[in-house]
KOLTI-171650 format. One line per 2 residues: number of its first residue (from 1); their letters; for each residue x, y, z of C-alpha. Coordinates in steps of 0.2 Angstrom, whole numbers, always signed. Layout:
BEGIN
NUM = a = X:Y:Z; ...
# end
This chain:
BEGIN
1 = mr = +97:-89:+15; +90:-73:+5
3 = vl = +72:-69:+7; +63:-58:-3
5 = vl = +48:-46:+1; +36:-40:-11
7 = va = +27:-23:-7; +15:-12:-14
9 = pg = +13:+8:-8; -3:+16:+1
11 = qg = -11:+30:-4; +0:+47:-5
13 = aq = +13:+36:-16; +2:+42:-34
15 = tp = +11:+58:-43; +4:+65:-60
17 = gf = +5:+53:-76; +13:+39:-65
19 = li = +7:+29:-76; +13:+36:-94
21 = pw = +29:+25:-95; +19:+10:-89
23 = ld = +7:+11:-104; +24:+6:-117
25 = lp = +23:-11:-108; +15:-25:-119
27 = gv = -2:-29:-115; -2:-15:-100
29 = ed = -13:-3:-107; -27:-19:-113
31 = rl = -26:-26:-97; -29:-7:-88
33 = re = -42:-2:-101; -50:-17:-97
35 = ws = -53:-13:-78; -57:+4:-83
37 = sa = -71:-4:-91; -76:-17:-76
39 = id = -75:-2:-62; -80:+14:-72
41 = ld = -66:+20:-70; -53:+27:-82
43 = li = -40:+23:-76; -27:+28:-91
45 = hy = -34:+46:-89; -30:+48:-70
47 = gt = -14:+39:-72; -9:+49:-88
49 = ka = -16:+67:-90; -26:+69:-73
51 = da = -18:+85:-62; -13:+80:-43
53 = de = -29:+86:-34; -40:+76:-47
55 = ir = -29:+62:-41; -31:+66:-22
57 = dt = -49:+60:-24; -50:+46:-14
59 = av = -59:+36:-27; -48:+38:-40
61 = aq = -32:+35:-28; -36:+19:-22
63 = pl = -39:+9:-39; -25:+17:-47
65 = lv = -13:+14:-33; -19:-5:-34
67 = as = -17:-6:-55; -1:+1:-56
69 = al = +3:-11:-41; -2:-25:-53
71 = vs = +4:-21:-68; +22:-16:-63
73 = ar = +23:-31:-51; +17:-43:-66
75 = ql = +31:-37:-77; +46:-42:-65
77 = ca = +49:-60:-72; +46:-58:-92
79 = tg = +49:-76:-94; +29:-75:-84
81 = ed = +33:-83:-69; +21:-77:-57
83 = vs = +36:-65:-47; +28:-67:-30
85 = rl = +31:-85:-32; +48:-83:-28
87 = ag = +47:-72:-15; +46:-74:+4
89 = av = +31:-62:+10; +22:-51:+2
91 = ag = +13:-35:+10; +6:-20:+6
93 = hs = +3:-3:+16; -16:+2:+18
95 = vg = -25:+1:+0; -8:-8:-4
97 = el = -16:-24:+5; -27:-25:-10
99 = aa = -12:-27:-23; -4:-40:-12
101 = aa = -19:-49:-6; -20:-53:-27
103 = la = -1:-53:-28; -2:-69:-15
105 = gt = -15:-77:-24; -30:-73:-12
107 = lt = -38:-63:-24; -39:-62:-42
109 = da = -33:-46:-51; -50:-43:-56
111 = aa = -57:-48:-38; -43:-35:-31
113 = me = -48:-20:-44; -67:-24:-40
115 = lv = -65:-22:-22; -53:-9:-20
117 = rr = -65:+3:-31; -81:+0:-18
119 = rg = -68:+2:-5; -62:+20:-12
121 = la = -80:+26:-14; -86:+20:+3
123 = ma = -70:+29:+10; -74:+45:+1
125 = ea = -91:+45:+6; -87:+43:+24
127 = aa = -72:+56:+21; -85:+69:+14
129 = vt = -95:+71:+31; -82:+80:+41
131 = et = -70:+87:+35; -53:+76:+40
133 = gm = -36:+71:+34; -18:+64:+39
135 = aa = -1:+71:+44; +15:+64:+45
137 = ll = +28:+64:+61; +45:+63:+57
139 = gg = +57:+59:+72; +50:+60:+90
141 = ee = +49:+43:+103; +35:+37:+101
143 = sv = +35:+38:+119; +31:+55:+118
145 = vl = +23:+57:+102; +8:+45:+105
147 = ph = +1:+53:+122; +3:+70:+113
149 = le = -10:+67:+99; -21:+58:+111
151 = ql = -22:+73:+120; -27:+85:+103
153 = gl = -39:+71:+99; -30:+63:+87
155 = tp = -27:+45:+82; -9:+38:+77
157 = an = -17:+30:+60; -1:+22:+55
159 = vn = +13:+18:+64; +25:+14:+51
161 = ga = +43:+13:+59; +59:+20:+56
163 = gq = +54:+37:+65; +37:+40:+58
165 = iv = +20:+40:+64; +4:+47:+54
167 = aa = -9:+56:+64; -26:+59:+57
169 = gt = -41:+67:+63; -51:+82:+58
171 = ae = -45:+99:+52; -46:+107:+67
173 = ql = -36:+96:+77; -23:+93:+62
175 = aa = -21:+111:+63; -17:+111:+82
177 = la = -5:+98:+77; +6:+109:+66
179 = en = +3:+123:+80; +11:+110:+94
181 = kp = +20:+98:+87; +27:+84:+100
183 = eg = +45:+87:+109; +57:+79:+97
185 = tr = +46:+79:+81; +58:+88:+67
187 = rv = +43:+90:+55; +23:+89:+52
189 = vp = +20:+87:+33; +0:+85:+26
191 = lk = -2:+71:+19; -10:+69:+1
193 = va = -25:+61:+6; -44:+66:+8
195 = ga = -49:+58:+26; -44:+53:+41
197 = fh = -40:+33:+36; -38:+20:+48
199 = th = -49:+31:+61; -66:+31:+67
201 = hm = -72:+42:+55; -70:+26:+41
203 = sp = -81:+16:+52; -97:+16:+41
205 = av = -87:+13:+26; -81:-4:+35
207 = sv = -101:-8:+35; -98:-6:+14
209 = le = -85:-19:+13; -91:-33:+25
211 = aa = -108:-34:+11; -96:-34:-4
213 = vt = -86:-48:+4; -98:-59:+7
215 = el = -98:-70:-6; -80:-66:-13
217 = pa = -72:-82:-17; -56:-80:-8
219 = ad = -41:-94:-9; -28:-97:+1
221 = ph = -12:-86:+0; +2:-97:-8
223 = tp = +14:-85:-1; +15:-78:+17
225 = fv = +4:-62:+19; +12:-51:+31
227 = sn = -3:-42:+40; -4:-22:+42
229 = rd = -16:-25:+60; -1:-35:+67
231 = gq = +13:-39:+58; +6:-55:+59
233 = vv = +8:-69:+44; -10:-75:+35
235 = ts = -10:-88:+29; -30:-90:+28
237 = gq = -40:-81:+14; -54:-80:+23
239 = el = -45:-74:+36; -37:-62:+27
241 = vq = -50:-51:+15; -60:-50:+35
243 = rl = -42:-40:+39; -45:-31:+22
245 = vg = -61:-24:+28; -58:-22:+47
247 = qv = -41:-13:+43; -52:+2:+35
249 = an = -55:+10:+51; -41:+3:+61
251 = pv = -21:+10:+61; -9:+2:+51
253 = rw = +5:-5:+59; +19:-7:+47
255 = dr = +32:-5:+60; +28:-23:+65
257 = cm = +27:-29:+47; +46:-24:+44
259 = et = +50:-33:+62; +41:-48:+56
261 = fk = +50:-45:+39; +66:-47:+50
263 = el = +63:-60:+59; +58:-70:+41
265 = gv = +73:-65:+38; +75:-52:+23
267 = ta = +89:-49:+14; +81:-40:-2
269 = ii = +64:-28:-3; +54:-24:-19
271 = ea = +40:-11:-19; +29:-11:-31
273 = ap = +23:+6:-41; +23:+20:-38
275 = gg = +37:+15:-28; +48:+22:-14
277 = tl = +39:+26:+1; +41:+9:+10
279 = vg = +61:+6:+1; +62:+22:+12
281 = la = +56:+17:+27; +64:-1:+26
283 = kr = +83:+7:+23; +80:+15:+40
285 = al = +74:+4:+51; +82:-12:+41
287 = pg = +98:-9:+38; +107:-20:+27
289 = va = +95:-25:+17; +94:-22:-2
291 = tl = +80:-13:-9; +73:-6:-24
293 = al = +59:+3:-29; +50:+2:-46
295 = kt = +47:+19:-52; +47:+16:-72
297 = pd = +51:+1:-84; +70:+5:-83
299 = dl = +70:+0:-66; +63:-20:-73
301 = da = +82:-27:-78; +90:-18:-59
303 = ar = +73:-29:-49; +75:-44:-59
305 = tl = +93:-45:-56; +89:-44:-35
307 = ia = +75:-56:-38; +86:-67:-44
309 = eh = +100:-64:-31; +87:-66:-15
311 = as = +70:-77:-22; +70:-94:-19
313 = pa = +70:-104:-27; +84:-94:-37
315 = ad = +77:-90:-56; +83:-83:-70
317 = ls = +71:-69:-75; +78:-62:-89
319 = ae = +72:-61:-106; +75:-74:-121
# end
C-alpha cells in the first residue's frame, strides 16, 4: 500500500521573489489579485519585488505563505482534479496549517486567506509588545535541550524532530542561548521571523482569532488532517478550526506529525511552495520515504509522477 502526504511550510520559508515563476502559470496571477483585493495586501508585489526585510513582517509573510502553498498545490493536477483527495493525509507547519485546512476542504481558499490575514496582523501586533524572536537548535538530545531552554526562560516553540528544536522568547533570552547553547547542540540559527510564535507572548492573538472564527463555516475534512498540537488525525471541521486558533500560542509538535505519517504508512511526501524545510526534516526522520519540494513550476512534472505512483487511487495527472 502506498500513502501520499501533502504538507505546507511555515513562516521562515519565504525568500525574495519566490512567487515570480508561478505567475507564468494560467490563472495564478488572477487568483492572487483576487485574494490581494479581498485581504487588502498586494501578494504579487510582496512575492516578486519585496526584499527580505519586507517579507519578514509577520502580517505579510503569513498570507504570502498560505497563498503560495495554495496556488502551487492547486497546480499539481494538470487535469484539474483536487490533489488532496488523492492524498492519505495533509498537514501544515504552523501557519501552513491554514493552507492544509483549505486543501482538506474544511475552509475555502478565500476563507483561509481571510483568516490568515487576521492571524498575521494579530500576531504582528502581539509581537510588537516586546522584542522577541526564535532560533533553531540543530543537534542535541531532547532530554538535554528542553531543560536548558527552561533554565533560560525560553519556550520550545517547535519540536520538529530529526534533531531540531526551535526556541522562542525575548531578544535577551535568545542572546543568552547563543552564548550558552545546550551540550551536544551543533548550531543555534536565528530564524527569519518577527516574534516568539507559539508561546505565551502570542496570547492576545488567540482572542482575536477566537472572535474571527465564531461564524466561520467549517466543513469536516475530506482528507485526514494531521494536527500540529499533538500529531492526531482530526476529522471534525469545528475541532480543526479551534485547533488552528489555539495553535498560535502553543508549541508545534511536528515530530509527532511525522510519527503519525509513519503510522499511516507514508511512502511519499510533497511539500507545497516554497518547499524545502519540511522535506528536509522528513529525509532525516523518515528514511526511505520519497520526498519532493515544490520550489518552482519546473518541479510539477516530477511531483505529478510521484503522485501517480503513490496516490490512492492512482491517477494520471499529466496534461492531455
